[in-house]
N, C-alpha and C positions, 0 to 999 in steps of 0.2 A: 504494500500500500504506500503510495507516495505521501510524503509529508507536505502539508500545505500550511502556509502562514495564516495567521489570523486575518490579515487583510484580504487574502485570497478567499478565505471562507466567507467573510462578510460580503465581499463582492458577489460571490456565487449565491448567497442567500438573498441579497437584494435583487439579483436578476430573476431568481425563481419566485420570490414571494412579494416583491415590490416594496415600496417605501411604506412607513407606517400610515401615511395619509392615504395611499392607494389601498392598503388593506382596510382601513376604516371605511372608505367609499364602498368597497366590495361588501363589507358587513352590512352597511346601510341598505344597499341594494338587495341583498339576500333577505334582510328582515322585512323589507317592503314586499318582496315577492312571496315570502312565506305568509305574511298577513293576508295578502290578496287571495292566495290559494285556500287558506282557511275560510275566508269569507265566502268564496265561491262554493266550497264544499258544504258549508252550512246552508247556503241557498239551495243547492242541488238536493240536499237531504230533506229539505222542507217542501220540495216541489211534488205535486201529485204524480202518482205513477199509475200506469195502466189506463184502462178505458173507463170513463165515467158515463153512466147512462142517465 
């Protein structure tokens, strides 16, 4: 296994995971999407099913 310096590891992590601000933006987007999915799921669960006579 090659020995890597701390600077190289930090650069690699930044490239893979982004900056803290970018990660926060992804978390905000994921939270919004999750909330919308839950709301749509609740709406679908309350919708009438089958045929009504």
